[in-house]
C-alpha positions in Angstrom: -110.1 -22.1 72.9 -108.9 -20.0 76.1 -107.0 -22.9 77.3 -105.1 -23.8 74.3 -104.0 -19.7 73.9 -102.8 -20.2 77.4 -100.5 -23.5 76.3 -99.3 -21.8 73.3 -98.3 -18.7 74.9 -96.5 -20.7 77.5 -95.0 -22.9 75.1 -93.4 -19.5 73.5 -92.3 -17.9 76.9 -88.8 -19.8 76.1 -88.3 -18.8 73.3 -89.3 -15.4 74.1 -86.7 -15.0 76.9 -84.0 -16.6 74.4 -84.9 -13.7 71.7 -83.8 -11.4 74.4 -80.1 -12.6 74.7 -77.7 -10.7 72.5 -74.6 -12.1 71.2 -71.6 -9.3 70.5 -72.2 -9.6 67.0 -75.7 -8.8 67.4 -75.4 -5.9 69.5 -72.9 -4.5 67.1 -75.3 -5.1 63.7 -78.4 -3.5 66.2 -76.1 -0.5 67.1 -75.7 0.0 63.3 -78.6 0.9 62.6 -80.6 2.5 65.3 -77.6 4.3 67.4 -79.0 8.1 67.2 -75.7 9.3 66.8 -75.2 7.1 63.6 -78.4 7.8 62.6 -78.2 11.4 62.4 -74.4 11.1 60.9 -76.3 9.6 57.9 -79.0 12.5 57.7 -75.8 15.2 57.5 -74.8 12.5 54.8 -78.2 13.4 52.7 -78.3 16.7 53.9 -74.9 17.1 52.5 -76.1 15.2 48.9 -78.8 18.2 48.8 -75.8 20.8 48.8 -74.3 19.1 46.0 -77.1 19.3 43.6 -77.8 22.7 44.9 -74.3 23.7 43.8 -74.5 21.8 40.4 -77.7 23.8 39.7 -75.5 26.9 40.2 -74.1 26.1 37.0 -77.1 26.4 35.2 -79.3 29.8 34.2 -82.3 31.3 36.7 -85.7 32.0 35.5 -87.9 34.1 37.4 -91.2 35.7 36.6 -93.0 38.7 38.5 -96.3 40.6 38.1 -97.4 43.3 39.7 -100.7 45.2 40.1 -101.7 48.6 41.7 -104.7 50.6 42.3 -104.6 54.8 42.3 -107.4 56.7 43.3 -107.1 60.6 43.4 -110.2 62.5 44.8 -109.2 65.9 44.7 -107.3 66.0 41.0 -109.4 66.8 38.1 -106.7 64.6 35.7 -104.4 62.1 35.7 -101.4 61.6 33.8 -99.5 58.2 33.9 -95.9 57.8 32.0 -96.1 54.4 30.9 -93.4 52.8 28.5 -92.4 56.3 27.2 -95.9 57.8 26.5 -97.6 59.9 28.9 -101.6 59.4 29.4 -104.2 61.1 30.5 -107.7 60.5 32.5 -110.5 62.3 34.4 -110.8 58.6 36.6 -110.2 59.0 40.3 -109.6 55.5 40.5 -107.3 54.0 37.8 -105.6 50.8 37.9 -102.3 49.7 36.8 -100.7 46.4 36.1 -96.8 45.3 34.7 -95.4 41.7 33.8 -92.0 40.4 33.8 -90.0 37.3 33.0 -86.1 37.3 33.3 -83.3 35.1 33.6 -79.6 35.3 34.6 -76.8 33.5 33.5 -73.2 33.5 34.9 -71.3 32.3 32.5 -68.1 32.8 33.5 -66.7 33.4 37.3 -63.4 32.4 37.7 -64.7 28.3 37.5 -65.2 28.8 41.5 -68.9 26.8 41.1 -67.2 24.2 39.2 -64.3 24.1 42.3 -67.4 24.5 44.8 -68.9 21.1 43.0 -65.6 19.3 43.4 -65.3 20.9 47.3 -68.6 19.8 48.3 -67.9 16.3 46.8 -65.0 16.5 49.0 -67.4 17.5 51.9 -69.4 14.4 51.0 -66.8 11.9 51.2 -65.8 13.6 54.8 -69.4 13.6 56.2 -69.4 9.4 54.8 -66.1 9.1 56.9 -67.0 10.8 59.6 -70.3 8.3 59.9 -68.2 5.7 59.9 -65.8 7.0 62.2 -68.4 7.2 64.7 -70.1 3.7 64.1 -66.4 2.5 65.0 -66.0 4.4 68.2 -69.2 3.2 69.1 -68.5 -0.3 68.2 -65.5 -0.4 70.6 -67.6 1.5 73.5 -69.7 -1.8 72.8 -67.1 -4.1 72.6 -65.8 -2.8 75.9 -68.6 -2.8 77.9 -69.5 -6.7 76.2 -66.4 -7.6 78.2 -67.4 -6.1 81.0 -70.3 -7.8 81.8 -68.7 -11.0 80.7 -65.5 -10.4 83.2 -68.1 -9.6 86.2 -70.2 -12.7 85.2 -67.7 -14.8 85.7 -66.0 -13.0 89.0 -69.4 -13.2 90.2 -69.6 -16.9 89.5 -66.5 -17.0 91.4 -67.7 -14.6 94.7 -70.9 -17.2 94.4 -69.0 -20.4 94.9 -66.9 -18.4 97.9 -70.2 -17.5 99.3 -71.2 -21.2 99.8 -68.0 -22.1 101.2 -68.0 -19.2 103.5 -71.6 -20.2 104.6 -70.6 -23.8 105.0 -67.9 -22.6 107.2 -70.1 -20.8 109.3 -72.3 -23.5 109.9 -69.2 -25.8 110.9 -68.0 -23.0 113.2 -71.7 -22.7 114.8 -72.0 -26.5 115.6 -67.8 -26.6 116.7 -69.3 -23.5 119.1 -72.0 -25.6 120.8 -69.4 -28.2 121.6 -67.1 -25.7 122.8 -64.8 -26.4 120.3 -64.4 -22.8 118.8 -64.7 -19.3 120.6 -67.7 -17.0 119.9 -65.3 -14.1 118.3 -64.3 -16.6 116.1 -67.6 -17.6 114.6 -68.3 -14.4 114.6 -65.5 -13.5 112.3 -66.9 -16.3 110.0 -70.6 -14.5 109.8 -68.6 -11.1 108.6 -66.5 -13.6 106.5 -70.1 -14.8 105.3 -71.7 -11.4 105.2 -68.5 -10.2 103.0 -69.1 -12.8 100.3 -72.5 -12.4 100.0 -71.9 -8.7 99.6 -69.2 -9.7 96.7 -72.0 -11.4 94.8 -74.7 -8.9 95.3 -71.9 -5.6 94.3 -70.9 -7.8 91.4 -74.5 -8.2 90.3 -74.9 -4.3 90.5 -72.3 -3.8 88.3 -73.5 -6.4 85.6 -76.8 -4.6 85.8 -75.0 -1.3 85.4 -72.8 -2.6 82.5 -75.8 -3.6 80.9 -77.6 -0.3 81.3 -74.9 1.2 79.6 -75.0 -1.0 76.2 -79.0 -0.9 76.5 -78.3 3.0 75.8 -75.9 2.7 73.5 -78.5 0.2 71.7 -81.1 2.5 71.7 -83.2 0.4 73.7 -85.9 1.2 76.0 -86.6 1.1 79.6 -89.6 -1.3 79.3 -87.3 -3.6 76.8 -85.6 -7.0 78.5 -81.8 -7.2 77.6 -79.3 -9.7 78.6 -75.9 -10.8 76.6 -74.7 -14.5 75.7 -72.6 -14.3 78.8 -71.0 -17.7 78.5 -67.7 -18.4 80.2 -64.6 -18.0 77.7 -62.6 -20.3 77.6 -58.9 -19.6 79.2 -57.5 -20.5 76.0 -58.7 -17.2 74.2 -56.1 -16.0 76.4 -53.0 -17.6 75.1 -53.8 -16.9 71.4 -51.1 -14.7 69.6 -51.2 -11.1 69.7 -50.9 -9.5 66.6 -47.8 -7.5 65.4 -48.3 -3.8 66.3 -46.0 -2.5 63.2 -48.6 -4.5 61.2 -51.8 -3.6 62.5 -50.5 0.1 62.5 -49.7 -0.2 58.6 -52.6 -1.6 58.2 -54.8 0.9 60.2 -53.3 3.7 58.4 -55.4 2.7 55.0 -58.0 1.7 56.9 -59.5 3.6 59.9 -61.6 6.5 59.2 -59.8 9.1 61.5 -56.6 9.0 58.8 -58.9 9.0 55.6 -60.6 12.1 57.2 -57.9 13.9 58.0 -56.7 13.4 54.4 -59.8 14.6 52.8 -59.2 17.4 55.0 -56.2 18.3 53.5 -57.9 17.2 50.0 -60.5 20.4 50.9 -58.4 22.5 52.1 -56.5 22.0 48.6 -59.5 23.0 47.2 -60.4 26.0 49.2 -57.1 27.2 48.4 -57.8 26.9 45.0 -61.4 28.7 45.2 -59.7 31.6 46.7 -56.9 32.1 44.3 -59.6 32.2 41.2 -61.4 35.3 43.3 -58.7 37.3 41.4 -60.4 36.1 38.4 -62.8 38.2 36.4 -67.2 37.2 36.2 -69.1 37.3 32.8 -72.4 37.6 33.3 -75.6 37.5 30.7 -79.3 38.8 31.7 -82.3 39.2 29.5 -85.6 39.7 29.9 -89.5 40.3 28.7 -91.7 42.8 30.5 -95.5 44.3 29.4 -97.7 46.1 31.1 -101.5 48.1 30.8 -103.2 51.0 32.0 -106.9 51.1 32.8 -106.8 55.1 31.7 -105.7 54.1 28.3 -108.1 54.4 25.4 -106.6 51.2 23.9 -108.2 48.1 24.8 -106.3 45.6 26.9 -104.6 43.2 24.9 -104.4 46.0 22.7 -102.1 47.8 25.4 -100.2 44.1 25.5 -99.3 44.1 22.3 -97.8 47.7 21.9 -96.1 47.4 25.5 -94.6 44.2 25.1 -91.0 44.5 25.3 -87.4 42.6 25.8 -84.2 42.9 26.7 -80.6 41.1 26.6 -77.1 42.3 28.2 -73.7 41.4 29.0 -72.3 41.9 32.3 -68.3 41.5 33.0 -66.5 42.4 36.4 -63.1 43.2 37.0 -61.8 43.0 40.3 -59.4 45.7 41.0 -59.2 46.9 44.9 -61.4 44.4 46.9 -60.4 45.7 50.1 -57.8 43.2 50.4 -60.6 40.3 50.5 -59.2 38.0 48.1 -55.6 38.2 49.4 -57.1 37.5 52.9 -59.0 34.5 51.7 -55.7 33.2 49.7 -53.7 33.4 53.0 -56.5 32.1 55.4 -56.5 29.1 52.7 -53.0 28.5 53.2 -53.1 28.2 56.9 -56.1 26.1 56.7 -53.9 23.8 54.5 -50.9 23.7 57.0 -53.5 23.3 59.8 -54.6 20.2 57.7 -51.0 18.7 57.1 -50.3 19.2 60.8 -53.8 17.3 61.8 -53.1 14.3 59.6 -49.7 14.0 61.6 -50.8 14.1 64.6 -53.9 11.6 63.6 -51.1 9.5 62.6 -49.3 9.9 66.1 -52.5 9.0 67.8 -53.4 6.4 65.9 -50.0 4.5 66.5 -50.1 5.4 70.2 -53.5 3.8 70.8 -52.3 0.5 68.5 -49.1 0.6 70.9 -51.0 0.7 73.8 -53.3 -1.8 73.1 -50.4 -4.1 72.2 -48.6 -3.4 75.5 -52.2 -4.2 77.5 -52.6 -7.1 75.3 -48.9 -8.6 75.9 -48.3 -7.5 79.8 -51.4 -8.7 80.6 -51.0 -12.4 78.3 -48.0 -12.6 80.8 -49.7 -12.0 84.1 -52.7 -14.7 82.8 -50.1 -17.3 83.0 -48.8 -16.5 86.1 -52.0 -16.3 87.5 -52.9 -19.7 86.4 -50.1 -20.8 87.9 -51.0 -18.7 91.5 -55.1 -19.6 91.3 -54.1 -23.5 91.4 -51.4 -22.7 94.4 -53.7 -21.0 96.3 -57.1 -23.2 95.7 -54.6 -25.8 97.2 -53.7 -23.6 100.1 -57.2 -22.9 101.2 -58.6 -26.5 100.1 -56.0 -27.6 102.9 -56.7 -24.8 105.3 -59.8 -25.8 105.1 -59.5 -29.1 106.2 -57.4 -28.2 109.2 -59.6 -25.8 110.6 -62.9 -28.6 110.4 -60.2 -30.5 112.2 -59.2 -27.8 114.8 -56.0 -27.7 113.6 -56.1 -23.9 112.1 -57.5 -21.0 113.4 -59.8 -18.2 111.7 -57.1 -15.9 110.8 -55.2 -18.6 108.4 -58.5 -19.7 107.0 -59.7 -15.8 106.4 -56.2 -15.1 105.3 -56.7 -18.3 103.0 -59.3 -17.3 101.4 -58.1 -13.7 100.6 -55.1 -15.1 98.9 -57.5 -17.0 96.7 -59.9 -14.4 96.1 -57.1 -12.3 94.7 -55.4 -14.8 92.6 -58.9 -15.8 91.2 -59.8 -11.9 90.4 -56.3 -11.5 89.0 -56.6 -14.2 86.5 -60.1 -12.6 85.5 -58.9 -9.3 85.1 -55.4 -10.2 83.0 -57.8 -12.8 81.0 -60.3 -10.5 79.7 -57.7 -7.8 79.6 -55.7 -10.0 76.8 -59.0 -10.6 75.2 -60.5 -7.5 74.6 -57.2 -5.5 73.5 -56.3 -8.6 71.5 -60.0 -8.7 69.9 -59.6 -4.8 69.5 -55.9 -4.9 67.5 -57.7 -7.0 65.1 -60.6 -4.2 65.0 -58.0 -1.6 64.3 -56.7 -4.0 61.8 -59.4 -3.8 59.7 -61.3 -7.5 61.1 -63.9 -7.8 63.0 -64.3 -8.3 67.1 -65.1 -12.4 68.2 -66.6 -12.6 71.6 
């Protein structure tokens, strides 16, 4: 039985390893559910719903019950007189007990419509809170996409460095053979050793960068230190960088209707309108109704407890009207401040639209320029690969010196890095343009 368990566990290991490989879509979906910032924003939405319920309840009457019990003790008085409900009661008891009970209701019938406007204001705030949640999620999704592309780019760069390191190793071995037969100077071999060490360093440095990007991505996904993590780092075809770049004006016009930062600014404008309306209603009178029922008893009374409750039962009802006349400029200040907030909200909308346009134009410029650089880099890489292969063969034959070889290697490495950088810059910015247009990012 133990052997079967072990074999079954070993059979599952490859599946378990595969389960730890994340695609970009899986990262985005996981962050939407588990990122703490997003979860906190969703809790803010629930809190806003509770506030809306409370503001709705303010339209209805309030009801409260009160009760008090007290003991009195006067050791040096021969008689105690208690006035209750307009009646005086005298007793020789030094210890007396008194109880009172009340049921009170209050209802603001009219407050200038402020309560109803408070409900409207809270509804706008609830919409704004939901949009802010969406805004934080999209911001996190952008960060995830950027880190994901960095991992893909650095992984491919590492592969290139590994190939160069293998070539440098072969060149070093060939140089050591030529040193033995006296065909190469010791100083040249030292340079080959330095080239190989540099190539190995580039591989290690690339892996370090990959690990750093993965750590940052795990943090956004709220994955613990004990959880293994890797991305589906399949090498992207060069053709992905040659796809058409979305038109910047089309993206901008679509983003104006879909991006949460724009909708948030517009909701802020709506909220400012409602607050101005509320401030103006402060000049209006308010009407309230209050009612109450009270009862009491006193231990010094000759009547029984039940008789006292019957006789002392009393009720009241009242109508209150409040008309603001002089309020120390409170209402006027509230109105003026609300107007200032409305103007500020209008300026915020303009600022958000300008910032959105600048962001989209920057993405478009990065994508188009990187795409042009990529086209040029493709030709440069082919040329440098041919030059490097030819120089390497000539070096083996003793027709090229070590300086020519190192120069050819550096030129090839630079060309390959330029190609990879322009390739992934094009892909990232093109996908972000689609994301701002309302589409999904695909890697």
